[in-house]
C-alpha positions as CSV (number, residue, x, y, z in Angstrom):
1,M,44.5,-18.7,32.2
2,E,42.8,-17.8,35.3
3,T,41.2,-20.3,37.6
4,A,38.6,-21.4,40.8
5,T,38.8,-23.7,42.9
6,V,35.8,-25.5,44.6
7,H,37.1,-28.0,47.6
8,D,40.0,-29.5,45.5
9,V,38.3,-29.8,41.9
10,R,40.6,-26.6,39.5
11,V,38.2,-25.1,36.4
12,L,39.9,-23.7,34.1
13,L,38.0,-20.5,33.1
14,P,36.8,-18.8,29.9
15,D,39.4,-15.8,28.8
16,D,39.1,-12.9,30.4
17,E,38.5,-11.1,27.5
18,E,34.4,-13.4,26.9
19,D,31.9,-11.5,27.2
20,T,29.2,-12.4,30.0
21,H,26.0,-13.0,29.0
22,T,22.5,-12.3,30.5
23,T,20.4,-13.7,27.6
24,W,20.3,-17.6,26.4
25,P,21.6,-17.0,22.1
26,H,20.2,-20.6,20.8
27,N,17.4,-22.2,20.7
28,D,15.2,-24.0,24.4
29,T,16.6,-27.4,22.5
30,L,20.5,-28.0,21.7
31,A,21.2,-31.1,19.8
32,K,24.8,-31.8,19.2
33,E,26.3,-28.8,19.4
34,T,29.5,-27.3,21.5
35,L,29.5,-24.3,24.0
36,S,32.6,-23.4,24.7
37,H,34.4,-20.1,26.5
38,A,31.5,-18.1,27.5
39,A,30.4,-16.6,30.8
40,Y,26.4,-16.6,31.5
41,S,24.8,-14.5,34.2
42,G,21.0,-14.6,35.1
43,V,20.0,-16.6,32.4
44,D,16.8,-18.5,32.4
45,L,16.9,-21.8,30.7
46,A,13.9,-24.2,32.7
47,G,12.7,-26.8,30.8
48,H,15.3,-26.2,27.8
49,R,16.2,-29.8,26.3
50,W,19.9,-31.2,26.0
51,H,20.8,-33.6,23.3
52,N,24.7,-34.8,22.7
53,V,25.9,-31.4,23.8
54,K,29.7,-30.5,24.4
55,I,29.9,-27.7,27.1
56,S,34.1,-26.9,28.0
57,R,35.5,-23.8,30.1
58,V,31.8,-22.0,30.6
59,V,30.7,-20.3,34.2
60,F,27.0,-20.2,34.9
61,T,26.2,-17.8,37.3
62,D,22.6,-17.4,38.7
63,C,20.9,-19.9,35.9
64,R,18.0,-21.5,36.2
65,F,17.8,-25.0,34.7
66,T,14.8,-25.8,36.5
67,G,12.8,-29.1,34.7
68,L,16.1,-28.6,32.3
69,T,16.6,-32.0,30.4
70,V,19.6,-33.5,29.7
71,N,20.1,-36.8,27.3
72,G,23.7,-36.6,26.6
73,A,26.4,-34.2,27.1
74,E,30.5,-34.4,28.2
75,L,31.3,-31.1,30.7
76,A,34.7,-30.2,30.7
77,D,36.1,-27.2,32.9
78,V,32.2,-26.2,33.7
79,L,31.3,-24.3,36.8
80,F,27.9,-23.3,37.7
81,R,27.8,-21.2,40.9
82,D,24.3,-20.6,43.0
83,C,21.9,-22.1,40.2
84,V,18.9,-23.7,40.4
85,F,18.0,-27.1,38.7
86,D,15.4,-28.2,40.7
87,Y,13.5,-31.4,39.1
88,A,15.7,-31.7,36.4
89,Y,16.7,-34.7,34.5
90,M,20.0,-35.9,33.0
91,A,20.8,-38.7,31.9
92,R,24.6,-40.0,30.4
93,V,26.6,-36.6,31.2
94,R,30.3,-37.1,31.8
95,A,32.4,-34.7,33.8
96,T,36.1,-35.0,31.9
97,S,37.3,-32.7,33.6
98,G,37.1,-29.8,36.5
99,V,33.7,-29.6,36.8
100,A,32.0,-27.9,39.9
101,F,28.7,-27.1,41.3
102,A,29.1,-23.9,44.6
103,G,25.9,-22.5,45.9
104,C,23.1,-24.6,43.9
105,R,20.6,-26.1,43.9
106,L,19.5,-29.3,42.8
107,V,16.7,-30.6,44.5
108,E,14.7,-34.0,43.4
109,T,16.9,-33.5,40.4
110,V,17.7,-36.7,38.5
111,F,21.4,-38.3,37.6
112,E,20.7,-41.5,35.8
113,D,23.7,-43.3,33.9
114,C,26.4,-40.4,34.3
115,D,29.0,-40.0,35.3
116,L,30.1,-37.6,37.8
117,S,34.0,-38.9,39.5
118,G,35.9,-36.1,40.5
119,V,32.4,-33.4,40.3
120,A,32.9,-31.3,43.6
121,M,29.1,-30.2,44.9
122,D,29.8,-27.1,47.5
123,G,27.1,-26.0,49.5
124,C,24.0,-27.2,47.9
125,R,21.3,-28.3,48.1
126,L,20.3,-32.3,47.1
127,D,17.2,-33.0,49.4
128,G,15.3,-35.8,46.9
129,A,18.2,-36.1,44.2
130,Q,18.5,-39.1,42.4
131,F,21.8,-40.7,41.4
132,D,20.8,-43.4,39.7
133,G,23.9,-45.7,38.3
134,T,25.8,-42.7,38.2
135,R,29.8,-42.9,39.2
136,M,30.7,-40.5,41.8
137,D,34.9,-41.7,42.2
138,G,36.8,-38.9,43.3
139,G,33.3,-36.5,43.8
140,D,32.9,-33.9,46.8
141,L,29.3,-33.5,48.6
142,R,30.9,-32.1,51.5
143,G,29.0,-28.7,52.7
144,S,25.9,-30.3,50.7
145,T,22.5,-31.0,51.8
146,T,21.8,-35.0,51.4
147,E,18.2,-35.0,52.8
148,G,16.5,-38.1,51.0
149,V,19.3,-38.1,48.9
150,G,18.2,-41.9,46.4
151,G,21.1,-43.6,44.7
152,V,23.2,-43.7,47.6
153,L,25.3,-46.8,46.6
154,S,26.5,-44.2,43.2
155,L,28.6,-42.1,45.4
156,R,30.8,-45.2,46.0
157,G,34.1,-43.4,46.6
158,V,32.9,-39.4,47.5
159,T,34.3,-37.0,50.1
160,L,31.9,-36.2,53.0
161,N,30.9,-34.1,55.8
162,A,30.7,-36.2,59.0
163,D,27.5,-34.8,60.0
164,Q,25.9,-36.4,56.1
165,I,26.1,-39.4,57.3
166,P,23.4,-40.2,58.8
167,S,21.5,-38.2,56.6
168,L,22.7,-40.8,54.1
169,M,22.0,-43.6,56.3
170,S,18.2,-44.4,55.3
171,G,19.1,-44.5,51.0
172,V,21.8,-47.4,52.1
173,A,19.1,-49.2,54.0
174,S,16.5,-48.6,51.3
175,E,18.8,-50.2,48.9
176,L,20.4,-52.4,50.6
177,G,16.8,-54.0,51.5
178,W,17.4,-54.1,55.1
179,R,14.3,-54.0,57.5
180,I,14.7,-52.2,60.5
181,D,13.1,-53.0,63.7
182,P,12.3,-49.5,66.1
């Protein structure tokens, strides 16, 4: 079994004999579906809607998820590589094992009531991303931009680089209601 490692997160990849799909074989709306043992490359999923889906042992490379709406998802051994999630809305997403985002753009993406514990986001643009009521214990954001990230108190227990702290402090001050006198 082949794996990919992003920081300390090990993602179990689909079997080698699986073909890489360059088109999406499903409707724009997925409801109560299971995706497993697949690889997708260059697929445009902008504006799609996913409801109560399960995704396991799937790799997405260079895919476009702009404006994606997810309402309930369970992810296990899923790798997103060089994908664009700008303005996506993800509610009740739960990572159960081996989930990583590498080199992705998640600008203005909203994570609401998610459990992203143990998820790695390496080299990602998180500018303006919101983590509302989201749990990220054991997550890893090293190497990602964090300008304007909201819901920073949800980032309790994540691993960061020292240079990410200043960009996150304005969010901490705002969430704690601090008034700062220049």
